[in-house]
C-alpha positions as CSV (number, residue, x, y, z in Angstrom):
1,X,-20.1,-51.1,-7.7
2,X,-20.5,-47.7,-7.9
3,X,-18.4,-44.8,-6.6
4,X,-20.5,-42.2,-4.1
5,X,-20.1,-39.0,-5.4
6,X,-21.4,-35.6,-3.0
7,X,-21.9,-32.5,-4.8
8,X,-22.3,-29.7,-2.4
9,X,-22.9,-25.8,-3.1
10,X,-21.2,-23.5,-0.3
11,X,-20.6,-20.1,0.1
12,X,-17.1,-18.9,0.9
13,X,-17.5,-18.8,5.2
14,X,-18.9,-22.6,4.5
15,X,-22.7,-21.9,4.5
16,X,-24.4,-24.8,2.7
17,X,-28.1,-24.1,4.0
18,X,-30.7,-22.9,1.7
19,X,-28.7,-22.5,-1.7
20,X,-31.7,-22.3,-4.0
21,X,-34.6,-20.2,-2.2
22,X,-35.5,-18.3,0.7
23,X,-38.3,-20.8,1.8
24,X,-35.7,-23.8,1.6
25,X,-34.6,-24.3,4.8
26,X,-35.6,-21.4,7.2
27,X,-34.2,-23.3,10.5
28,X,-32.2,-21.3,13.1
29,X,-34.2,-18.3,11.9
30,X,-32.1,-18.2,8.1
31,X,-33.3,-15.6,6.2
32,X,-30.8,-15.7,3.2
33,X,-31.6,-18.6,1.4
34,X,-30.8,-18.4,-2.7
35,X,-27.7,-16.9,-2.7
36,X,-26.5,-19.3,-5.7
37,X,-29.8,-18.2,-7.9
38,X,-27.3,-15.1,-9.1
39,X,-24.1,-17.3,-10.2
40,X,-26.2,-19.7,-12.3
41,X,-25.1,-19.0,-15.4
42,X,-23.7,-21.0,-18.9
43,X,-20.9,-22.7,-17.2
44,X,-22.2,-23.4,-14.0
45,X,-25.2,-25.7,-16.1
46,X,-23.0,-27.1,-17.7
47,X,-21.1,-29.1,-15.0
48,X,-24.4,-29.1,-13.5
49,X,-25.4,-31.4,-16.7
50,X,-21.5,-33.4,-17.1
51,X,-22.7,-34.4,-13.6
52,X,-25.9,-36.2,-13.9
53,X,-24.3,-37.8,-17.0
54,X,-22.3,-39.7,-14.8
55,X,-25.7,-40.7,-12.2
56,X,-27.0,-44.5,-11.6
57,X,-29.2,-43.6,-8.8
58,X,-29.5,-40.9,-6.2
59,X,-29.1,-40.8,-2.6
60,X,-30.3,-38.3,-0.2
61,X,-31.5,-36.5,2.7
62,X,-35.5,-36.0,4.3
63,X,-34.8,-31.8,3.7
64,X,-33.5,-32.6,0.1
65,X,-35.4,-35.5,-0.8
66,X,-38.9,-33.1,0.3
67,X,-37.7,-30.4,-1.7
68,X,-36.7,-32.3,-4.4
69,X,-39.9,-34.2,-4.5
70,X,-42.4,-30.7,-4.4
71,X,-40.4,-29.9,-7.8
72,X,-39.0,-32.2,-10.3
73,X,-42.2,-34.9,-10.6
74,X,-44.0,-32.0,-12.4
75,X,-41.2,-31.5,-14.5
76,X,-41.9,-34.1,-17.5
77,X,-39.4,-33.0,-21.0
78,X,-38.1,-35.5,-21.3
79,X,-34.9,-33.7,-23.3
80,X,-34.2,-31.7,-19.7
81,X,-31.2,-33.9,-17.9
82,X,-31.8,-33.4,-15.1
83,X,-35.3,-34.1,-14.5
84,X,-35.3,-37.2,-16.3
85,X,-32.2,-38.7,-14.4
86,X,-33.9,-37.5,-11.4
87,X,-37.8,-38.6,-12.3
88,X,-36.4,-42.0,-13.5
89,X,-33.6,-43.6,-11.7
90,X,-33.3,-45.1,-8.2
91,X,-33.8,-42.4,-5.2
92,X,-32.9,-43.7,-1.5
93,X,-33.5,-41.1,1.3
94,X,-32.3,-41.8,4.1
95,X,-34.9,-41.4,6.5
96,X,-36.7,-42.8,9.8
97,X,-40.2,-41.5,9.2
98,X,-40.9,-41.4,6.0
99,X,-42.8,-44.5,5.3
100,X,-45.2,-44.4,2.2
101,X,-43.5,-41.6,-0.3
102,X,-45.2,-40.7,-3.6
103,X,-42.0,-39.9,-5.7
104,X,-41.9,-43.2,-7.7
105,X,-38.6,-45.1,-7.6
106,X,-38.1,-44.1,-4.1
107,X,-36.6,-46.5,-1.4
108,X,-36.4,-45.4,2.3
109,X,-33.3,-46.3,4.2
110,X,-34.2,-46.4,8.1
111,X,-31.4,-48.6,9.1
112,X,-27.7,-49.0,9.7
113,X,-26.6,-46.3,7.7
114,X,-23.1,-47.8,6.7
115,X,-24.5,-51.3,6.0
116,X,-27.3,-50.2,3.6
117,X,-25.7,-47.4,1.6
118,X,-22.3,-49.7,1.1
119,X,-25.1,-52.5,-0.4
120,X,-26.7,-49.6,-2.6
121,X,-23.6,-49.2,-3.7
122,X,-22.5,-52.7,-4.6
123,X,-25.8,-52.3,-6.7
124,X,-25.4,-49.4,-8.6
125,X,-23.8,-48.7,-11.9
126,X,-22.5,-45.4,-12.0
127,X,-22.4,-42.7,-9.8
128,X,-24.4,-42.9,-6.7
129,X,-24.7,-39.4,-6.1
130,X,-25.6,-37.0,-3.3
131,X,-27.1,-33.8,-4.1
132,X,-27.5,-31.1,-0.8
133,X,-28.2,-33.5,2.4
134,X,-25.9,-31.5,4.2
135,X,-26.7,-33.6,7.5
136,X,-26.2,-36.4,5.8
137,X,-22.6,-35.7,3.3
138,X,-21.9,-35.0,6.8
139,X,-22.5,-38.7,8.5
140,X,-21.1,-40.1,5.2
141,X,-17.9,-38.5,5.3
142,X,-17.8,-40.0,9.2
143,X,-18.2,-42.8,7.7
144,X,-15.6,-42.7,5.0
145,X,-18.4,-43.4,3.1
146,X,-17.9,-40.6,-0.1
147,X,-15.4,-41.8,-2.6
148,X,-15.6,-38.2,-4.6
149,X,-16.6,-34.7,-3.5
150,X,-17.3,-32.0,-6.3
151,X,-17.3,-28.6,-4.2
152,X,-18.8,-25.5,-5.5
153,X,-17.7,-22.5,-4.0
154,X,-19.8,-18.8,-4.2
155,X,-18.4,-15.8,-4.5
156,X,-20.6,-14.5,-1.4
157,X,-19.8,-14.8,2.6
158,X,-23.5,-15.1,4.7
159,X,-22.0,-14.8,8.5
160,X,-24.4,-17.2,9.3
161,X,-26.3,-20.2,8.4
162,X,-25.3,-24.2,8.5
163,X,-21.7,-25.2,7.7
164,X,-20.9,-28.3,6.1
165,X,-17.5,-28.9,7.5
166,X,-18.6,-27.7,10.6
167,X,-16.6,-28.3,14.6
168,X,-16.3,-31.8,15.1
169,X,-15.9,-32.7,11.6
170,X,-13.6,-36.2,10.9
171,X,-10.1,-35.2,10.2
172,X,-9.8,-36.6,6.2
173,X,-7.7,-35.3,3.4
174,X,-8.4,-35.0,0.2
175,X,-6.9,-35.2,-3.2
176,X,-7.5,-32.4,-5.7
177,X,-8.8,-34.1,-8.9
178,X,-9.8,-31.1,-11.0
179,X,-11.0,-27.8,-11.2
180,X,-12.3,-24.8,-13.1
181,X,-14.1,-21.6,-12.2
182,X,-17.0,-20.3,-14.2
183,X,-17.7,-17.1,-15.6
184,X,-19.7,-15.9,-12.6
185,X,-17.2,-16.7,-10.4
186,X,-17.6,-20.2,-8.7
187,X,-14.9,-22.0,-7.9
188,X,-15.6,-25.7,-9.4
189,X,-13.2,-27.8,-7.6
190,X,-13.5,-31.9,-7.7
191,X,-11.7,-34.0,-5.0
192,X,-11.1,-38.1,-3.8
193,X,-10.8,-39.0,-0.7
194,X,-7.6,-40.1,0.6
195,X,-7.6,-40.9,3.9
196,X,-6.2,-39.2,7.1
197,X,-4.6,-35.9,7.2
198,X,-0.4,-36.2,7.9
199,X,1.1,-33.6,9.7
200,X,4.4,-32.2,9.8
201,X,6.3,-28.5,10.9
202,X,8.1,-25.6,9.2
203,X,10.2,-25.3,12.4
204,X,14.0,-25.4,12.2
205,X,15.7,-28.4,13.8
206,X,17.0,-27.8,17.1
207,X,20.7,-28.6,16.0
208,X,19.7,-26.3,12.6
């Protein structure tokens, strides 16, 4: 059974929207797309290559799938560690409207999310990876389907945009499993889900 691994790019104020370009996602009038680009150094590329080296299949939301499908099929170098995996491995896209995907190896999931994703995990060798796909990521976290989260926090504040951990996110505890900071200042931290948060108090006991 595979692990479901979420890799997400965030700003310091928690925005995930349109990390790779100004036209990726302009919902709500967002005009600051492409905020990760100035930080794409060798350290960052090395981490991405590591992640793609462990993948067995991809699970994507419809918006991220459309962005990927418009670009990666054109990248045909078999030595490209990202393109070769995206084009050659199974891809699952969550959508109720997509019926005939053109990208080879794509299966549409449009039913019970928990049941369908669990079934995909069971038949995947290696990691079932979610990249981007903010709305899908929130749904998967709410269903406790995610095993590992890689949060890449970029040293920039935007003050606007869609946030991964928005108001109403299910309370969740994580266990830190590793981290590093790139030369350009990206904080890369990895976490495994650890259930519900525990709570306490720093107040002194009444009789102290």
